[in-house]
N, C-alpha and C positions, 0 to 999 in steps of 0.2 A: 504494500500500500504506500503510495507516494503522497503524503499529506504535507501541505505547505501552508504555513500560517501567514495570513495577510494582515498587515498593520497600517499600510499606506494606501490611501484611496487612489493614488496616481500610479499604482503598480501596473506596469504594462501587461503583465500576464493575465490580469482580469479585465482587460479592455473590452473583450466581447460582451461581458456582462454589464460593464459600467458605463461605457461612453459611446458605443456604436448604436446608431439607429437601426431599425429593421431594414431600411433600404441599404445602409452600409453593410450590415450583416449579409444581406443577399448578394449585393453587387461586388463588394470589395473582399469580403472574407469567405464567402461561400458557406456560411454557417447559419444555423437556426438555434434558438434558445428554447429548451423544453423544461417545463416547470412541474414539479411534484413527482415523487417516486413512481406512482402508478403510471403516469403518462410517460415518464422516461422509460419504464420497462416496456410499455407498448411500442415505443419507438425502437428500442433494441430488438424486440420480437420481430419488427418489420425489417430489420437488417440495417438500420441507420448506424453510422460510425460515431461513437462518442469521442470527443476531443478533450474536454475537461469538465470538472464538476465544481460547483460552488455551494457550500453549505455551512450552516452553523456547526461549531465544534461538537455540540451535544448530539447532533444527528449522525455523526460518523458511525457510531455504534447503534444508532436507532433507525430512523426512517430511511437514511441513505445506505444502510448496511447492505441491502440486497443488490443495489446498483453497484456499489464499490466492489462487492464480491464477484460480480459478473465482469467487471472492467478493471482488472488488477493493475494494468500498466497506466491507467489514466491518472493524470495529476488531479489531486483533490485540494482545492483552495478553501481555506476555512478562516473564520473570524467570528467575532461576537455578533449577536443579533443586531445590535445598534449599528455596528460598523457596516454590516452587509445591507441593512436597510438604507443607510446613507449612500453606500456604493451603488446600489441598483435603483434607488429612488422609490422603492416600494418594499413592504414587508413580504418576505418570501413565503409562498404557500408551502407549509410543512418544511420550510427551511432548506429546500434543495432546488438548484438549477443545474442544467447540463447543456453545455455547448456541443452541438453535433454537426457533422458535415451535412450540408443541404443535399437531399436526394436529387438525382437528375430528373429532367422533364420526361413525362410519359406521352407518347404520340396519341392523338385522338383515335387512330385506328385500333390501337391496343385496348383503349378503354371500351370501344364499341364492339369489339370482336364477338363476344358472347353475351352482350348486354341486350335486355329487353326494355328496361326502364332507366332513363337517365335524368338526373337533375341538372338543370342549366341555371347558373347564377349570373344574372345580367346587371352589372352596375351596383352591386351591393358593397358598400364601403365600410360598414360597421363590423369590426372584428368579432364582437360578441355574437352578432347575427350569423356571420359566416361559420363560426364554430358550432353554433346551435343547429344550423342547417346540416352541416356534416354529420353531427351526432344523430339527427333524425334520419338522414339518408342511410347511414350505416345500420341503424337499429331496425328500420322499417322495410328493408329489402331492396332499396335502390341499388342498381348495379354499378353505377359510376357517377361522377360529378364532373361537369365541364364549366369553366368560368370564362366570362369575357374579360378582355384586358382592362376594362373599367371597374372590375371588382378588386377588392383588396386581397392581399396574399394570404392563402389559407395556412401558410407556415409562419405567420406572425405569432409572436409569443402568446398573446391573449387568445387568438383564435384556436391555437393548439390546445390551450388549457381548457377553454370552454367546450371544445369538442371532446374532451376527456380522452384524447389520443386517437379518436376515430379518423382523423385526417391521415393516419398511418394504416388504417384498416380497410379503407375503401379507395379504389383507384380514382384518380382525378387528373385533369389536364387543363391547360389554358387553350382557349379557342382562337382560331384566326379571325381576322377582321370580318370576313363574310361567314359568320357563325352558322346561320341557317343553311347556307349552301353546303357547308362542311358536314353538318349533321344529316342533311338529306342525302348527301353522297354516301353516307354510311347506312342508309335505309331507314332513317327515322322520320316519323311525322312529328310536327311541332305543336305543342299545346301551351299557349301563353296564358298565365294566370292573371286575369284582369277583369274589371267590372265594365262591361259594355252592354249595349242593348241586345246584342245578338249572342251573348255568351251562353254556354251550356253549363249545367251543373257538373261538378268535378267527377261525379259518378255516372256521367253520360255513357250509355252502353256502347254507342258507336265509337266514341273516343277510346274507351277502355278495351275495346276489342282489337285495337291496332296491335300488331305483333311487336312493333318497336315504337316507343313513344318517349319524347324528350319534354319534360315539364320545365317551363321557363319561369323563373321568379325574378321580379324586378326590385329596384332600389327602394329603400325604406320610405322615402318621402313621396315621390311622384309616381312610383310604380314603373311599369314598362313604358317605353317610348311608343308613340303612335306607330312608328315604322316597325317596331318589334311586334306589336299587336297585329298590324295589317299583314305582316309577312307570315303569320302562323297559320297552320292548317286548322287549328281549333283555338277558340278563346274560352277558357274555363273559369268558373267562379265557385266559391264555397258559399252555399246558401246561408244567410244570416237571419237573426231574430232581433227584436226590440230596436229596430232602426239602426243597428250597428252596420257600417258599410264595409269594414275591412278588419283584418287581423294583422298584427305584426308579422313581417315576412318569415320569421323563424317559426312562429306558431302556424302560419298558413302552410308552410312547407310540410310540417308534420302531418297535418290533416290531409293534404294532397297526396303525400307519399303513401300514407296508409291506404287510401282509396285505390290509387292506381296500381298498387302492387298486389291487390287482392284478386 
């Protein structure tokens, strides 16, 4: 076990945890930050390569022990709870963070090869919603997730944590600019989740009989663009009560995924 005590907040060895933004982690360092032992173990199970661990000293023989035992050669940086909170800018969840090599991109064709139901995330920028959508997709039988370039990174630290590591359990990819053409090229019909006069209920028999269906979810505020709606094969809605017109995108995704995978 290679345990290194950190006393100086400017220590270069903990820079990935302390001062790099998510964009810098992605573009400059090729790293992601995974938080909490359970989620770190999910990443390890998925084959991700650990680089270093940051944890409170008391967790070396506690919450972090299983991770450390599995990654014997990995440096383990440690310090007091107060120091690490100052270093990272937030209190660590269960006191453990792991820097890992960012996995390579997966081609859309690989995502689609054996898939029947895809989730498409279009322009969703809230990391909490991204993580929750991934968790619902993994739990409810969606075969893969595809994101437009206007959506936030699913390997953002908070998105990973909210997903409870399911971003490592369900295949996903980024879409090209002409997303619908790419999906249709793989044999998918497009169902846009939106409130329009001609929308069908999400349990519509014709839509759900499609052998391959991509469910498109839009941004939190304005929903899908007019172009995204107009270009879809179906426009689907979740029937509402008491005058409520919509659900948060993460909640809506769970309802839609449950219906279209049954």
